[in-house]
MARDODREN-101377 format. One line per 2 residues: number of its first residue (from 1); their letters; for each residue x, y, z of N, C-alpha, C. Coordinates in steps of 0.02 Angstrom, whole numbers, plus 50000, padded with zeros to 5 digits. Example, Ala and Ser with C-alpha at 12.3 -4.5 7.8 and 13.67 -1.06 7.14 Angstrom:
<atoms>
1> as> 50660/49716/50390/50615/49775/50390/50660/49835/50390 ~ 50642/49888/50354/50684/49947/50357/50645/50002/50394
</atoms>
This chain:
<atoms>
1> xx> 55677/52914/46768/55665/52987/46760/55729/53021/46733 ~ 55721/53060/46681/55779/53096/46652/55798/53153/46696
3> xx> 55856/53181/46683/55880/53240/46722/55833/53297/46714 ~ 55807/53308/46655/55758/53363/46642/55694/53352/46681
5> xx> 55670/53290/46681/55608/53276/46718/55618/53284/46794 ~ 55678/53263/46818/55692/53270/46889/55697/53344/46908
7> xx> 55727/53383/46863/55733/53454/46877/55663/53488/46880 ~ 55618/53467/46833/55551/53494/46833/55513/53475/46897
9> xx> 55519/53413/46918/55485/53392/46980/55512/53430/47040 ~ 55576/53443/47042/55606/53480/47098/55581/53551/47097
11> xx> 55573/53581/47038/55548/53650/47033/55476/53654/47055 ~ 55436/53605/47035/55366/53604/47058/55365/53596/47134
13> xx> 55404/53550/47161/55406/53540/47234/55420/53607/47268 ~ 55468/53644/47243/55486/53707/47275/55429/53759/47270
15> xx> 55395/53761/47213/55340/53808/47203/55279/53789/47247 ~ 55272/53724/47261/55215/53700/47301/55230/53697/47374
17> xx> 55292/53712/47394/55313/53702/47464/55269/53740/47513 ~ 55246/53799/47496/55202/53839/47539/55129/53831/47523
19> xx> 55113/53783/47480/55044/53765/47467/55010/53806/47413 ~ 54948/53786/47398/54908/53819/47347/54841/53841/47379
21> xx> 54818/53898/47359/54753/53924/47382/54701/53916/47327 ~ 54648/53878/47340/54591/53873/47295/54531/53902/47332
23> xx> 54503/53957/47305/54452/53993/47344/54381/53970/47330 ~ 54372/53918/47289/54302/53895/47279/54299/53820/47269
25> xx> 54267/53785/47318/54257/53713/47314/54191/53697/47347 ~ 54147/53663/47312/54081/53646/47337/54083/53584/47383
27> xx> 54124/53586/47433/54132/53529/47477/54076/53524/47531 ~ 54055/53580/47561/54004/53573/47614/53939/53540/47590
29> xx> 53918/53554/47529/53855/53524/47505/53864/53447/47499 ~ 53923/53424/47481/53935/53352/47477/53939/53322/47546
31> xx> 53969/53357/47594/53971/53333/47663/53901/53327/47690 ~ 53858/53373/47673/53789/53371/47697/53752/53310/47670
33> xx> 53760/53297/47605/53726/53240/47574/53754/53174/47602 ~ 53815/53174/47627/53844/53112/47655/53847/53114/47731
35> xx> 53801/53151/47762/53802/53164/47833/53790/53100/47876 ~ 53767/53047/47845/53759/52985/47882/53822/52943/47884
37> xx> 53874/52968/47851/53938/52935/47853/53986/52973/47901 ~ 54042/52944/47918/54092/52978/47958/54157/52978/47918
39> xx> 54201/53024/47937/54268/53029/47907/54266/53042/47831 ~ 54215/53080/47808/54210/53094/47737/54268/53140/47714
41> xx> 54285/53190/47755/54341/53232/47736/54406/53193/47727 ~ 54419/53150/47776/54481/53111/47775/54482/53060/47720
43> xx> 54424/53032/47704/54420/52977/47654/54412/53003/47584 ~ 54367/53049/47574/54346/53070/47507/54387/53130/47481
45> xx> 54413/53171/47525/54445/53233/47503/54518/53241/47519 ~ 54540/53219/47577/54607/53230/47599/54660/53202/47552
47> xx> 54652/53142/47526/54705/53116/47481/54720/53161/47421 ~ 54668/53185/47387/54679/53228/47330/54705/53298/47350
49> xx> 54680/53324/47405/54705/53388/47429/54778/53385/47448 ~ 54797/53331/47480/54867/53324/47502/54913/53314/47441
51> xx> 54890/53275/47392/54930/53263/47332/54942/53329/47295 ~ 54890/53371/47295/54895/53434/47259/54926/53491/47299
53> xx> 54947/53477/47361/54977/53528/47404/54931/53585/47417 ~ 54867/53573/47426/54819/53626/47441/54827/53646/47513
55> xx> 54840/53712/47525/54851/53738/47591/54790/53777/47619 ~ 54755/53811/47573/54696/53849/47595/54639/53833/47545
57> xx> 54580/53820/47573/54525/53800/47528/54463/53840/47547 ~ 54433/53871/47498/54368/53905/47506/54313/53854/47505
59> xx> 54283/53840/47562/54230/53789/47568/54163/53824/47561 ~ 54131/53812/47502/54073/53853/47482/54006/53821/47505
61> xx> 53970/53860/47544/53901/53842/47564/53856/53862/47507 ~ 53824/53811/47475/53777/53825/47421/53713/53782/47433
63> xx> 53657/53811/47420/53593/53779/47430/53560/53761/47364 ~ 53550/53699/47353/53518/53677/47289/53443/53697/47289
65> xx> 53416/53703/47228/53349/53726/47220/53298/53686/47260 ~ 53311/53619/47265/53261/53576/47297/53251/53591/47371
67> xx> 53298/53630/47402/53293/53645/47473/53262/53714/47484 ~ 53248/53750/47430/53224/53818/47437/53148/53823/47426
69> xx> 53114/53871/47461/53143/53919/47508/53143/53894/47580 ~ 53102/53844/47596/53088/53829/47665/53151/53804/47704
71> xx> 53196/53766/47671/53251/53735/47708/53318/53768/47696 ~ 53319/53826/47665/53383/53859/47649/53426/53870/47709
73> xx> 53398/53900/47759/53436/53917/47821/53458/53852/47854 ~ 53413/53805/47863/53431/53743/47896/53486/53705/47862
75> xx> 53482/53699/47796/53533/53661/47758/53601/53697/47763 ~ 53601/53764/47759/53663/53801/47766/53697/53788/47833
77> xx> 53657/53792/47887/53683/53781/47954/53708/53708/47961 ~ 53672/53661/47932/53693/53591/47934/53758/53580/47895
79> xx> 53766/53615/47838/53828/53608/47800/53887/53633/47842 ~ 53879/53690/47877/53933/53717/47916/53946/53671/47976
81> xx> 53894/53644/48007/53902/53599/48062/53941/53537/48040 ~ 53924/53509/47982/53960/53451/47957/54034/53467/47945
83> xx> 54046/53528/47922/54115/53549/47908/54156/53551/47974 ~ 54127/53580/48026/54159/53582/48091/54171/53512/48118
85> xx> 54120/53470/48115/54126/53402/48142/54180/53363/48107 ~ 54180/53366/48041/54230/53329/48001/54300/53356/48011
87> xx> 54306/53423/48014/54373/53452/48024/54402/53431/48091 ~ 54360/53434/48143/54386/53415/48209/54403/53342/48213
89> xx> 54364/53300/48181/54374/53227/48181/54439/53209/48146 ~ 54453/53241/48090/54511/53222/48050/54576/53244/48081
91> xx> 54577/53304/48113/54637/53332/48140/54685/53361/48089 ~ 54664/53359/48025/54708/53384/47970/54683/53449/47941
93> xx> 54628/53475/47967/54598/53536/47941/54586/53585/47998 ~ 54585/53650/47982/54569/53701/48031/54524/53752/47999
95> xx> 54466/53766/48028/54422/53819/48003/54450/53886/48027 ~ 54463/53930/47980/54500/53992/47995/54454/54053/47985
97> xx> 54458/54098/48033/54416/54159/48033/54458/54221/48022 ~ 54523/54216/48020/54566/54275/48011/54628/54254/47973
99> xx> 54665/54305/47950/54730/54294/47917/54776/54259/47964 ~ 54777/54278/48027/54822/54246/48078/54805/54174/48086
101> xx> 54738/54158/48088/54716/54088/48091/54744/54046/48033 ~ 54744/54076/47974/54770/54040/47916/54844/54026/47924
103> xx> 54881/54076/47945/54954/54067/47956/54966/54014/48009 ~ 54927/54014/48062/54936/53965/48116/54920/53894/48091
105> xx> 54868/53889/48049/54851/53823/48022/54908/53796/47978 ~ 54938/53839/47939/54992/53817/47894/55054/53796/47936
107> xx> 55067/53833/47991/55124/53814/48033/55112/53746/48064 ~ 55049/53731/48079/55032/53666/48108/55023/53613/48053
109> xx> 55038/53629/47992/55032/53585/47936/54961/53557/47925 ~ 54913/53603/47937/54843/53585/47925/54818/53624/47864
111> xx> 54766/53598/47833/54734/53634/47777/54685/53684/47807 ~ 54695/53745/47790/54652/53800/47815/54587/53802/47774
113> xx> 54531/53799/47807/54465/53803/47774/54438/53872/47789 ~ 54423/53908/47736/54388/53974/47740/54318/53963/47716
115> xx> 54269/53973/47759/54199/53960/47739/54174/54017/47696 ~ 54147/54001/47639/54118/54049/47593/54044/54034/47583
117> xx> 54008/54082/47558/53936/54073/47543/53923/54092/47471 ~ 53895/54047/47434/53880/54058/47364/53805/54069/47356
119> xx> 53784/54132/47361/53713/54149/47361/53689/54158/47431 ~ 53652/54213/47444/53630/54229/47512/53560/54203/47528
121> xx> 53539/54151/47493/53473/54122/47507/53466/54102/47581 ~ 53517/54079/47615/53509/54061/47687/53489/54121/47730
123> xx> 53502/54182/47708/53482/54240/47747/53408/54256/47739 ~ 53377/54229/47688/53308/54251/47673/53309/54325/47658
125> xx> 53272/54363/47699/53275/54436/47696/53294/54466/47763 ~ 53328/54425/47803/53346/54447/47870/53421/54462/47873
127> xx> 53436/54527/47869/53505/54549/47867/53542/54530/47932 ~ 53505/54526/47988/53538/54509/48051/53570/54440/48052
129> xx> 53545/54394/48009/53574/54329/48005/53647/54330/47979 ~ 53664/54383/47943/53732/54389/47917/53783/54387/47975
131> xx> 53768/54423/48029/53813/54424/48085/53820/54354/48115 ~ 53765/54317/48117/53768/54248/48144/53813/54203/48103
133> xx> 53806/54210/48036/53850/54170/47994/53923/54194/47998 ~ 53932/54258/48010/54001/54283/48022/54029/54251/48085
135> xx> 53990/54247/48136/54013/54216/48199/54028/54142/48190 ~ 53994/54110/48143/54008/54040/48129/54071/54030/48086
137> xx> 54095/54086/48057/54156/54081/48019/54152/54098/47945 ~ 54094/54118/47920/54089/54138/47850/54129/54201/47838
139> xx> 54175/54199/47792/54219/54256/47779/54220/54280/47706 ~ 54185/54245/47663/54178/54267/47592/54106/54256/47573
141> xx> 54075/54307/47544/54004/54301/47523/53995/54326/47453 ~ 53968/54282/47410/53944/54302/47345/53867/54307/47349
143> xx> 53838/54361/47324/53766/54373/47336/53720/54324/47300 ~ 53740/54301/47240/53695/54259/47202/53731/54201/47168
145> xx> 53694/54152/47149/53715/54103/47099/53681/54127/47035 ~ 53660/54083/46992/53629/54105/46928/53559/54130/46938
147> xx> 53527/54108/46991/53455/54127/47002/53450/54196/47036 ~ 53389/54218/47039/53372/54279/47076/53358/54264/47148
149> xx> 53378/54308/47192/53360/54302/47263/53345/54371/47291 ~ 53340/54376/47358/53319/54439/47388/53373/54494/47378
151> xx> 53434/54474/47361/53489/54525/47354/53495/54550/47281 ~ 53476/54509/47232/53486/54527/47164/53480/54467/47119
153> xx> 53510/54473/47058/53505/54417/47011/53574/54400/46986 ~ 53582/54337/46969/53644/54313/46943/53650/54323/46867
155> xx> 53712/54319/46843/53723/54324/46770/53701/54259/46738 ~ 53669/54266/46679/53645/54208/46643/53702/54169/46607
157> xx> 53690/54107/46594/53738/54066/46557/53724/54074/46484 ~ 53719/54137/46462/53709/54155/46392/53742/54224/46379
159> xx> 53753/54242/46316/53789/54305/46303/53752/54367/46324 ~ 53686/54365/46334/53649/54422/46353/53584/54403/46386
161> xx> 53548/54449/46413/53482/54435/46442/53478/54438/46517 ~ 53534/54450/46551/53531/54454/46624/53492/54514/46647
163> xx> 53465/54513/46707/53428/54568/46734/53469/54632/46736 ~ 53436/54688/46719/53469/54752/46720/53454/54792/46782
165> xx> 53422/54759/46830/53400/54794/46890/53454/54805/46942 ~ 53508/54768/46940/53562/54777/46990/53539/54749/47059
167> xx> 53571/54772/47111/53556/54747/47177/53491/54778/47204 ~ 53459/54739/47246/53401/54766/47284/53426/54806/47343
169> xx> 53380/54839/47377/53398/54876/47438/53430/54827/47490 ~ 53401/54767/47494/53427/54716/47539/53498/54696/47519
171> xx> 53509/54688/47453/53574/54670/47429/53626/54723/47446 ~ 53608/54785/47439/53654/54839/47454/53669/54840/47529
173> xx> 53619/54827/47571/53629/54824/47643/53678/54768/47662 ~ 53671/54710/47629/53715/54653/47641/53786/54670/47623
175> xx> 53796/54703/47567/53864/54722/47546/53896/54768/47596 ~ 53858/54819/47618/53883/54867/47667/53901/54832/47732
177> xx> 53859/54784/47755/53872/54750/47817/53934/54705/47811 ~ 53942/54674/47752/54002/54633/47740/54065/54674/47749
179> xx> 54065/54733/47720/54124/54777/47726/54135/54797/47799 ~ 54082/54810/47835/54090/54831/47905/54115/54775/47948
181> xx> 54094/54714/47934/54115/54655/47974/54184/54631/47956 ~ 54206/54644/47894/54269/54614/47870/54256/54549/47834
183> xx> 54202/54547/47797/54186/54488/47754/54203/54508/47683 ~ 54239/54465/47647/54259/54479/47579/54198/54474/47533
185> xx> 54185/54524/47493/54129/54522/47445/54151/54492/47380 ~ 54117/54439/47361/54135/54402/47301/54087/54416/47245
187> xx> 54113/54436/47187/54071/54455/47130/54057/54399/47081 ~ 54077/54336/47100/54063/54279/47057/53988/54271/47049
189> xx> 53967/54257/46987/53898/54241/46969/53853/54303/46965 ~ 53870/54360/46994/53823/54416/46994/53811/54443/46923
191> xx> 53753/54470/46911/53738/54500/46844/53782/54559/46831 ~ 53791/54579/46768/53831/54639/46754/53809/54701/46791
193> xx> 53743/54711/46798/53717/54769/46834/53733/54765/46908 ~ 53727/54705/46937/53745/54696/47006/53818/54705/47018
195> xx> 53859/54683/46969/53932/54691/46972/53950/54765/46983 ~ 53920/54808/46943/53934/54880/46947/53909/54908/47012
197> xx> 53852/54885/47036/53826/54910/47099/53872/54893/47157 ~ 53898/54832/47158/53944/54812/47212/54006/54855/47212
199> xx> 54034/54867/47155/54095/54908/47151/54082/54979/47171 ~ 54020/55003/47160/54003/55072/47180/53996/55079/47255
201> xx> 53979/55024/47289/53966/55026/47361/54031/55013/47400 ~ 54073/54968/47377/54129/54943/47416/54189/54988/47408
203> xx> 54234/54981/47457/54297/55020/47456/54357/54975/47456 ~ 54350/54914/47481/54405/54866/47487/54416/54830/47421
205> xx> 54475/54797/47411/54487/54761/47349/54433/54708/47336 ~ 54401/54710/47277/54349/54661/47262/54380/54597/47235
207> xx> 54343/54542/47242/54367/54479/47212/54312/54447/47171 ~ 54333/54404/47127/54288/54356/47092/54320/54289/47107
209> xx> 54288/54250/47149/54319/54187/47173/54330/54136/47118 ~ 54283/54132/47072/54288/54080/47019/54250/54104/46958
211> xx> 54285/54115/46904/54254/54139/46843/54301/54125/46785 ~ 54279/54144/46726/54322/54138/46664/54314/54200/46623
213> xx> 54359/54209/46575/54357/54267/46532/54306/54255/46475 ~ 54264/54304/46465/54215/54300/46412/54248/54296/46343
215> xx> 54310/54316/46340/54347/54310/46276/54346/54239/46249 ~ 54348/54190/46297/54349/54120/46276/54283/54083/46287
217> xx> 54241/54111/46329/54175/54080/46342/54126/54136/46355 ~ 54091/54158/46303/54054/54221/46305/53984/54211/46335
219> xx> 53981/54209/46400/53917/54209/46437/53921/54261/46492 ~ 53864/54287/46513/53864/54340/46563/53882/54315/46632
221> xx> 53880/54250/46642/53906/54222/46706/53981/54234/46711 ~ 54016/54237/46654/54087/54249/46655/54103/54324/46656
223> xx> 54166/54342/46648/54186/54411/46660/54216/54441/46596 ~ 54191/54501/46580/54213/54536/46519/54280/54571/46532
225> xx> 54311/54593/46477/54374/54630/46482/54364/54694/46522 ~ 54309/54727/46512/54295/54789/46550/54290/54773/46625
227> xx> 54254/54719/46642/54249/54700/46713/54316/54679/46742 ~ 54357/54645/46703/54423/54624/46725/54462/54688/46744
229> xx> 54459/54738/46701/54496/54801/46714/54470/54837/46775 ~ 54404/54833/46787/54375/54865/46845/54402/54833/46909
231> xx> 54408/54767/46909/54436/54732/46966/54510/54752/46975 ~ 54547/54755/46920/54618/54772/46923/54630/54843/46950
233> xx> 54586/54890/46931/54594/54958/46954/54586/54964/47029 ~ 54552/54917/47060/54539/54918/47132/54586/54870/47169
235> xx> 54637/54844/47135/54685/54798/47165/54653/54732/47188 ~ 54600/54714/47151/54565/54651/47166/54597/54591/47134
237> xx> 54566/54534/47144/54593/54469/47119/54538/54428/47089 ~ 54554/54394/47034/54506/54353/46998/54531/54280/46998
239> xx> 54490/54236/47025/54507/54164/47025/54480/54131/46962 ~ 54523/54092/46929/54504/54062/46866/54474/53992/46877
241> xx> 54416/53982/46846/54374/53923/46854/54395/53869/46803 ~ 54395/53806/46826/54415/53751/46783/54357/53716/46748
243> xx> 54296/53742/46758/54238/53707/46728/54212/53745/46666 ~ 54209/53811/46667/54184/53848/46611/54240/53878/46567
245> xx> 54284/53833/46547/54343/53854/46509/54325/53865/46435 ~ 54279/53825/46409/54259/53831/46339/54191/53800/46331
247> xx> 54148/53826/46287/54085/53793/46272/54095/53729/46231 ~ 54154/53719/46204/54168/53661/46162/54211/53611/46200
249> xx> 54190/53548/46200/54225/53497/46236/54298/53490/46212 ~ 54307/53494/46145/54375/53484/46118/54422/53540/46136
251> xx> 54395/53598/46156/54436/53655/46177/54445/53660/46251 ~ 54414/53613/46288/54419/53615/46361/54484/53579/46381
253> xx> 54538/53616/46380/54604/53588/46392/54642/53628/46444 ~ 54695/53600/46469/54738/53634/46516/54767/53698/46485
255> xx> 54786/53694/46424/54813/53754/46391/54761/53809/46384 ~ 54698/53792/46371/54647/53844/46367/54633/53872/46436
257> xx> 54638/53831/46489/54633/53858/46557/54687/53911/46569 ~ 54747/53897/46548/54803/53944/46557/54794/54004/46513
259> xx> 54760/53996/46456/54744/54055/46413/54703/54105/46453 ~ 54655/54082/46494/54615/54126/46536/54662/54163/46584
261> xx> 54706/54128/46617/54753/54159/46664/54794/54212/46627 ~ 54819/54194/46570/54863/54240/46532/54825/54301/46509
263> xx> 54762/54291/46488/54722/54349/46466/54712/54399/46522 ~ 54696/54374/46582/54686/54419/46639/54751/54453/46658
265> xx> 54805/54415/46657/54871/54444/46671/54888/54500/46622 ~ 54874/54489/46559/54890/54539/46508/54848/54602/46516
267> xx> 54788/54596/46544/54744/54655/46553/54759/54694/46615 ~ 54774/54658/46671/54781/54695/46735/54843/54677/46775
269> xx> 54885/54634/46746/54948/54618/46781/54941/54553/46822 ~ 54997/54526/46840/54999/54461/46874/54970/54464/46945
271> xx> 54968/54525/46974/54940/54531/47042/54863/54522/47044 ~ 54831/54516/46986/54759/54514/46986/54729/54446/46970
273> xx> 54770/54393/46965/54744/54327/46943/54765/54272/46992 ~ 54718/54227/47006/54731/54173/47054/54689/54112/47034
275> xx> 54677/54067/47084/54645/54005/47071/54576/54001/47107 ~ 54524/53981/47068/54459/53964/47098/54435/53905/47058
277> xx> 54465/53846/47069/54456/53789/47025/54382/53770/47014 ~ 54342/53773/47070/54271/53752/47064/54265/53680/47038
279> xx> 54308/53635/47061/54304/53566/47039/54236/53538/47057 ~ 54203/53511/47005/54133/53493/47012/54118/53422/46986
281> xx> 54165/53391/46954/54152/53328/46923/54132/53274/46973 ~ 54163/53277/47033/54149/53226/47083/54074/53228/47104
283> xx> 54044/53286/47102/53972/53291/47117/53931/53272/47056 ~ 53950/53296/46999/53916/53284/46937/53908/53208/46922
285> xx> 53961/53172/46939/53961/53097/46926/53913/53062/46974 ~ 53896/53093/47028/53848/53061/47076/53777/53070/47056
287> xx> 53762/53116/47010/53695/53133/46991/53666/53081/46942 ~ 53600/53070/46946/53568/53030/46894/53565/53068/46828
289> xx> 53552/53034/46774/53551/53066/46711/53500/53121/46707 ~ 53444/53114/46742/53392/53166/46743/53416/53231/46771
291> xx> 53458/53228/46823/53487/53288/46854/53536/53321/46807 ~ 53575/53281/46771/53623/53309/46722/53586/53346/46666
293> xx> 53531/53316/46643/53492/53348/46591/53462/53413/46615 ~ 53440/53414/46678/53411/53474/46708/53463/53529/46711
295> xx> 53525/53513/46732/53580/53561/46734/53592/53590/46664 ~ 53593/53546/46614/53605/53570/46545/53550/53617/46520
297> xx> 53488/53600/46540/53432/53641/46518/53431/53710/46552 ~ 53449/53710/46618/53446/53772/46655/53507/53817/46645
299> xx> 53565/53784/46639/53628/53822/46635/53667/53803/46574 ~ 53706/53749/46578/53747/53727/46523/53771/53657/46537
301> xx> 53799/53624/46488/53832/53560/46499/53904/53572/46517 ~ 53925/53553/46577/53995/53566/46595/54042/53520/46559
303> xx> 54100/53548/46541/54155/53507/46513/54213/53508/46561 ~ 54240/53452/46576/54294/53447/46625/54361/53435/46591
305> xx> 54411/53470/46616/54479/53464/46588/54507/53398/46612 ~ 54526/53352/46566/54548/53284/46586/54606/53284/46636
307> xx> 54654/53329/46627/54712/53329/46672/54711/53386/46721 ~ 54651/53415/46732/54640/53464/46786/54567/53459/46809
309> xx> 54550/53401/46838/54480/53391/46858/54472/53381/46933 ~ 54529/53378/46970/54526/53375/47042/54591/53403/47071
311> xx> 54594/53409/47136/54651/53444/47167/54717/53406/47160 ~ 54714/53340/47150/54775/53304/47141/54810/53320/47076
313> xx> 54776/53354/47031/54804/53374/46966/54838/53442/46968 ~ 54843/53473/47026/54871/53541/47030/54943/53543/47003
315> xx> 54981/53490/47011/55048/53489/46987/55050/53494/46910 ~ 55000/53467/46878/54996/53473/46803/54992/53546/46783
317> xx> 54952/53586/46821/54945/53656/46806/55012/53691/46815 ~ 55045/53679/46871/55108/53712/46883/55160/53694/46830
319> xx> 55163/53632/46810/55210/53613/46757/55196/53650/46694 ~ 55131/53654/46676/55115/53687/46613/55127/53761/46616
321> xx> 55116/53793/46674/55133/53864/46683/55208/53875/46671 ~ 55250/53830/46697/55321/53833/46686/55337/53827/46611
323> xx> 55305/53779/46580/55317/53766/46507/55293/53825/46464 ~ 55243/53860/46489/55217/53917/46451/55256/53981/46461
325> xx> 55308/53977/46505/55353/54034/46514/55339/54079/46572 ~ 55293/54060/46616/55282/54100/46677/55342/54091/46725
327> xx> 55361/54147/46756/55417/54146/46802/55395/54117/46869 ~ 55443/54096/46910/55426/54070/46976/55388/54121/47018
329> xx> 55407/54184/47013/55372/54237/47051/55299/54241/47028 ~ 55288/54239/46962/55220/54242/46937/55178/54182/46959
331> xx> 55208/54123/46956/55172/54062/46975/55155/54064/47049 ~ 55201/54087/47090/55189/54091/47162/55129/54136/47176
333> xx> 55123/54192/47140/55067/54237/47149/55001/54206/47128 ~ 55004/54169/47072/54942/54135/47048/54921/54082/47097
335> xx> 54967/54042/47120/54951/53985/47162/54928/54004/47233 ~ 54956/54059/47260/54935/54077/47329/54946/54149/47347
337> xx> 54997/54181/47321/55017/54247/47345/54962/54301/47339 ~ 54927/54300/47284/54875/54352/47273/54816/54344/47321
339> xx> 54793/54281/47331/54741/54269/47379/54764/54285/47451 ~ 54826/54268/47467/54850/54282/47534/54854/54357/47547
341> xx> 54866/54397/47495/54865/54470/47505/54795/54492/47521 ~ 54745/54466/47488/54674/54485/47502/54658/54464/47574
343> xx> 54675/54404/47595/54663/54384/47664/54696/54432/47714 ~ 54757/54449/47700/54795/54494/47745/54761/54562/47751
345> xx> 54737/54588/47696/54710/54655/47694/54639/54659/47722 ~ 54600/54606/47714/54528/54609/47732/54510/54567/47794
347> x> 54541/54509/47802/54523/54466/47859/54564/54486/47922
</atoms>
């Protein structure tokens, strides 16, 4: 290793010393599918998380179409149950319900898990279930995925055509109750009309846990410059997604991922951009070809960044941020500081 390479490694070590916050990871659904095994967290996830210095992870409860509507609530509860069982068994994770819990987990050198919900299908139309999920530890809720549910409709994976109806009365009630309980409202996946409705109802800093700039991937599931500015005006934070970086495979690169970060920074400042990797390749590779074709037909064909496809690659991102001229202060805010501010203010 040359002196320059050693210096770079030491700088990355220093920047990673307090860990990285990734606010969106579809881990609970995988734990549920592997519920007949034990030690899945320790075996399948911990090595990559430890290598990447991940300190806080948004563990997203998501219900696949095949379980809806009858089994939505049951599968969501089972996902959370598996998360608790696996976290307790491993001893290396802690499910956190408050900012103080997160700090305590980090002092104990454990990975803090913040339970999130991607789509409120588990609630059905029963608003009272939200409090139950809150008691179980859910602290971030996005109302929809791409499909429509009782709260509203998601943004389409196309440049236009999303529903113009905005949130339903039930959706507005859910948002109000989230604010009252201290649950972070996540605008990821919501349609443009629903996006505006949420901002009109809420008073706390809004977040988008995982998305990309429409400048580089122009679909309504992603976020426009106007929407980015709306989040910035409210002191919110946008997590950049590693899956929808470009519609073209050849442009799906680490540098293009950083282009998204840089674009958001240029529009609203460094305090408004963070990480929501949404690493999905490990699930995609488990699917049969028929399921991959179904995903492509319903949404899009995902393209994965070769050197940023799982948490062990986080150091590649930090190195490239350094090489692109980001300061240590800016990198620290991207990697954890901005999400930690949101946790401190809302949880």
